[in-house]
N, C-alpha and C positions, 0 to 999 in steps of 0.2 A: 504494500500500500504506500502511496506517496501523494504528495501534492506539489504543484508547481510553485516555487517561491516567488516568481515574478512573471508578469504577462509577457507574452511573446507575440510577434506579428501574426503568428498562425492562430492565435486565440480569436474566437468569434464571440467573446462574452466579456463582461466586466469581471475582473479578478479582485478578490478581496485581499486586503493587506495580510501578509504572513503574520501570524500571531506569535509573539515571543513565548518561549516556554517559561512561564512563571506561575506561582500558586493561584493567581486569579482565574486561570482557565477552568479550574474546578468550580469556582463560584459561578462563572459564566455558564458552565454545564448545568448547574442547579437551576439557574433562571430559564435556560432553554428547555430543560426537561419539564419544568413547571408549566411553561406555556403549552408544550405539547400535551401535557396531562389535561389541560383545559379543553383542548381541541377534541381529544378522544372522549373525555367526560361528557361533553355537550351532545354527543350522539346518543347517549343513553340516560343521562340524568333526568331528562324531561319525561321519560316514560311514566314514572310514578305520579307526576304532577298533572298528567293529561286530563284525567277525569275532573279534577278540581278546576283547572283553568278553563276547561270546556264548559263547565256550568257557569263560571263567572262571566265568560265572554260570549256565551250563547252560541257555541260552535256545534254544528251537526257532526255525525260520525265521519263523513267524508272530509270535512275540514280538519277534524282532529288528526286524521292520518297525515295531513299535510304539515302539521306541526313538526313531525319528524322528517318528512320528505323535503320540506322547504330548506332544511339545513343540509341533508345528505346530498341532494341533487347538485347544487352548485359546488359543494366541497369536492365530491368525487369527480365532477366534470372539469373543474378548472385547475386541478393539481399540476398537470403537465405544463400548462401555460404559466402557472405560478412559479414552478421550478425554473423555467426558462427565463422568466422575468428577473428572478433572483440572480441567475448567472449573468444576465446582461446589465442590470442596474446596481448590483451589489447585494450580497446576502444579508448584511446587517441592515441596510436601508429597507429592503423589502420586508424583512422580519419585523422591523419597527412599525412600518406602515400597516402590515397585516395585524399585528398585535393591537395597535391603536384602533383600527376599524373594528376588530373583534370585541374589544371591551365597550366601545361606543354602541355597537349593535346590541350587546348584552344588556346594557343599561336601558336602551330603547325597548327591548323585549319585556323587561321587568316593569316598565312604565306603561306598557300597552293597555289601552282601554277598549280596543276593538280587535276582533279576530284578524282583520285585514292588516292592521299595524303590526300585530305579533308575527304574522307570516312574513311580512316584508322584512322585519328585523331578523328573523331566522334566516332568510335568504342572504342577507348581508353578512350575518355570522358565518355562514357556510363559505361564501366567497372570500371573506377575510381569512378564514382558516386555510383555504387553498393557497394563500400567499404565505402564511405563517409556517405551516407544517414543513414544506420542502426547504424553505430557507433555514429553519431550525436545524434540520438534519445536516444540511450543507455546512452550517457553522460548526457543528460538532465534529464533522470529518476534517475541517480545516484547523480547528483549535488543537486537535490531537493528531499529529503527523506520524508518530511512532506506532508500530503495530501493537505493542503492549499497552500503551496508554489509550490508543483508540479502542482496543477491545474492552478495556475497563470502562471507558466513557460510554460506549454503546451499550454496555451491560447496565449501567445506571440509567441512561436515557431510555432504554427499552423497558426496564423495570417500572419506571415511573409512568411512562406512556401506556404500557400494557395494563398497569393497575387502574388506569382511568376507566377502562371498560368494566372491570369488576366493581369499581367504587361507585359507578353511576347509580345503581339501584339503591345502595346504602345511603348515599348522600341525598339522593332525590327523596327518599322516604323521610329521612331526618329533617331536612330543610322544609319540605312541604308541611309536615306535621307540626313543626315548631313555629314557622314564620309565614307560611302560605306559599303558593306556587311561584310568586314573584322572586322568592329567594333563590330558586335554582338558576336564575339569570343574573341576579345582583351579585352572587358569590364570585362571578368572574371579574367584577370591576376592581376590587382592591388587589386581587392577585395580579391582574393585568397591569395595574399601575405600578406595582412593585417591579415587575419585569421591565416595563418601559423605563423606569428610573434607573435600573441596574445595568442594563445592557450597554449603554453608551460608555460607562466607566469600566466595563469588563472586557469588551471586544473592540479591537482597533477598527478605525474607520475604513470604509471601502476605498480601494485605489482603482480609478477607472482604467479599464483596458481598452483594447481596440473594439469599438462598437460597430456592429454591422446592422443592416436592415432587419427588423423583426419579421419573421415569417408569418405574416398575417393570414395568408391563405391556409397554411398548415394549422395555425391556431384556431381559425374558424371551423375547419373541417373536423379536427380532432375533438374540439369542444362540443360541436354539434353531435358527433358520433357518441361521445360519452354521455351527454345529456339524454339522448334518445335511449341509450343502453340502460343507464341507471333508472330513468323514468319507466322504461318498459319492464324491467325486472321488479321494481318497486310496485308497479301497478299489478303485476302478475300475482303478488301475494293476496290481493283482494279480488281480482277479476278472473284469474286463471290465464294460462298461456294461450288458450284458444280464443280469447276475447279479441275482437277486431282492433281495438285501440292498442292492446299489447303487441299484437302481430305487426301493426303498422309502425309502432315505435322501434321494435327490434329490426324490422326490415330497413327502416330509415337509418338505423345505426350501422347496419352492414354496408349500405350504399355510401354513407358519409365516411365510413372507415376505409372503404376502397378508394374513395376520392382522396383521402388523406395520404394513402400510400403513393398514389400517382403524383400528388403535389410534392411530397417529400423527396421523391426520386429526381424531380426536376429542379428543386430549390437549390440555390447556391449556398445558402446558410439555413439548412432545415431546422425546424423546431425540435425534432427528434432525429439526430443523425443515426442512420442504420448501423454505422460502425460501432455504436454503443453496444449493440447486441452481439458483436464479435467477441466481446468479453463474456465468456460462458458463465462466469461466476455471477455477473449481473443478471444474465438471462435466467439462470437457475434460481437465484434469490428471489426474483420477481414472480416466477412461476410458483415457488413455494409460498410466497406471501399471498398470492392470489388464492391458493387453496386454504391457507391458514385463515385468511379473512372470511372465507365462506363458512368454515367450521366455527370460528370464534363468534361471529355475529349471530349465527343461528343458535349457537349454544346459549349465549346470554339472554337472547329473547325467549327461547323455549324454557330455560331454567327459571326465569323470573315469573313467567306465567304458570309453570308447573307448581312452583312453591305457593302461589296465591290461589290458583283455581283448583288444583288437585289436593294440595296439602292444607289449604285454607288458612295460610298465614296472612297476617295483615301486612301492609306495605313496609312498616318498620321491621317487623319480624323477618320478612323476606330479605330485606336489605342486610340485616345482621348476619343471616346465614351465609352471606357472600364473604364475610371477613376471613374465614380460613383459606378460601381459594385465593383471595387477594394477597394475604400474608405469604402463602406458599409461592405465589407468582413473583412477588417482589424479592423474597429471600433468595430464591433460586436464580433469578435474573442477575442479582448482584454477585452471586458466587460462580457464575458461568466462566468468566475470563480465564482463570487458572486452569479450568478443566479443558477449555478450548486450546490453551497453550500446549497442553500435554497430548491431547487426542486429535486435534484438528477440528475445524468448523463443521465440515460435512458429517463427521462421525457423531459429534455432539448434537447437531441438528437432527439427524435421522433418529438417534436414540430418544431425544426429547419428543419428537413427533409420535413415536410409537408409544411412549408413556401417555401422551395426550390422548391418543386413540384408545388406549386401554381404559383410561378413566371415563371416556365417553361411552364406550361399550358397557362398562360396569354400571354407569348411570342409567343406561337404557333398560336395565333389568329392574329398575325401581317400580314397585307395584302401585296401584291406585291408593292403597292405604299406607303409603310409605312413611317411615319414621326417619327424621333427619339424621339422628346419630347412627342408625342401623343401615339405612339405604342411600343416604346422600353425602354425609360427611367424608367418607373414604373416597368415593369417586371424585368429589370436587377437589380434595387435596391432591389426588393424582393429576387431575386436569391442571391445577395451578402449577404443579411441578413441571409438567410437560410443556405447558404454554409459556411459562417463564423462560425456559431454555430455548424453545423454538422461536419465540418472538425476537429475542436478542440475536441469535445466530443467523436467522434468516435475514435480518437487517445487515449484519456484518457481511454476509455473502453478497447481498444486493449492492453494496457500495465498495466492494473489494476492487482495488486497482483504478478507482475513479479519481481523476485529477481535479484540481480546484475549479477549473473552468467549466466543468460539467457536474459539480457537486449538487447544484440546485436541481438539475435535470434528474440525477440519480434519486434525490429525495422525492421529487415529484412522481417518478416512476414507481418507487416502492410504496408510497402512500396511495397512488392510484390503483395499484394491484390489490392492495388490501381493501379499498373501498369497493372496487368492482367485484372482487371476490365475495365481499359481504353481501352486496346486492344480489349476486348470482345465487349464493348459498341460501339466502332468505327466500328468494323467489321460488327456487326449486323445492327446497325442503319444506317450506311452509305450505306449498301446494300439496305435496305428498302427505303431510301431516293432516291437513284439512280433509283430504279424501279418506284417509284411514279413520279419522274421528267420525266422519259422517257415516261410513260403512258400519262401524261398531255401534253407533247410536241407532241406526236402522235395524241392526240385529238385536236390539234390546238391551244393550249394555248401559250401565249407569253413566251419568255425565262424567264422573271422575274416572271411571274405567276407560271410557271412550277417549277422553283427553290424554290419559296416560299412554294409551296405545298409540295415539298420534305422535306424541312427543317422543316416545321410544324410537320411532322411525327417524325423527329429527336427529336424535343423539347418535343413532347408528349411521345415518348418512354423514354426519359431521365426522364420525370416526373413520369412515371410508375416505373422506377428503384428507384427513390427517395421514392416513396410510399412503395415499397417492402422493402427498407432499414428500413423505420419507423416501419413496421410490425416486422421485425427481432429484432429491438432494444427493443421492448416491450414484445416480446414473448420468445426469447431465454434468459432465466434468470438463474442466478446462485443460488445455494441453500444457499449461505453464506449471509453475511451482505449486507445491502442496500448500493448501490454505491452513494456517495454524495460528 
């Protein structure tokens, strides 16, 4: 792994200043990881608050679904563009712009008095997160140039970011119960202000490199393709894949994706240079993250509903049951770097994914009258262990060998892979679960048994995605040096 210390004429982007090796880089990492935590958290923390805010703002069920979609859609669709903008205009600059817009939109969402204003604020949150997230990862890779330090840094960054998914249900329940639904948005403001105040003192200013024309045609086609893809997969959860709207969106995504490939082959300075994928570590890391995203998002959605609708826990109780999983995830992610140094990234990644898959398969056996200590605690601990190791090592793989001029692109790619994978996993697995639940209900099963049967297929499907990711990790190998 390396970064270029100075811009060269061949660079087609803005290069950040090389950051001196000094103790403040670890403080910078803390601020960057905290910002990424908020980005991941906001995709799930709103779930618990939805019934309350829906009643306050008089939102119908279709509009309530858009409280989530309005955030996920621009976030997943604009990540590639956000990463390239960070490379061109400076990683620190774009990070600060994204963070400022994110906390401003969060405040607006908390102050919203109408559903329309809330959805608009959520869309701005998602767009801002698409700037913040790839720039954050790019800054981490540039702050830590040595293999050992970068591995440790990515372990911490991945642990904090990965914990955001697990913490969403817990914090959403606590904040909503104590302060109302507005608190799930207001909580971002003080944290964002701390990050905004800290980063200028912890990270050197960007140094402008050789700027070239931004690939607007590529940006338009890939953004359109991703918007159509994420919207189609998200709509499939409610409407099914046979619905004309879903089919139209997915078809449009394919057409725009093909147009993007044509545009990129002809562009002098493409948004996504195809040479990036000649690095097989980057290719493998993104494929693995696509599959992890599908498994992880489906897991946290299904588990939160299982705990409340099948086990009849209240929102706070369901949130508290996520603590062991979150603790295991954070603990293991922080311990991964020395293990990677000994056994290599791919071996640790594959082993972590298999532990993740085993935990999911174990959870799939939970009955309708499940007891948390007997049927849920063990599987969720295994899931936390596997997911903690897999999240960090997949990120390491996806940014291996990426230089400073394309660090933002690499960050955009890996985040896009996770988001698209999440939408795909939710779209497919939620459809399968709904069909299974309906079949069991028709056959006379109780509500709890029917739901448990449907969620069992979600957990097994997620386990299958984790196993497929493990296969990718060990089979898609680069011809260069061993990753360790």
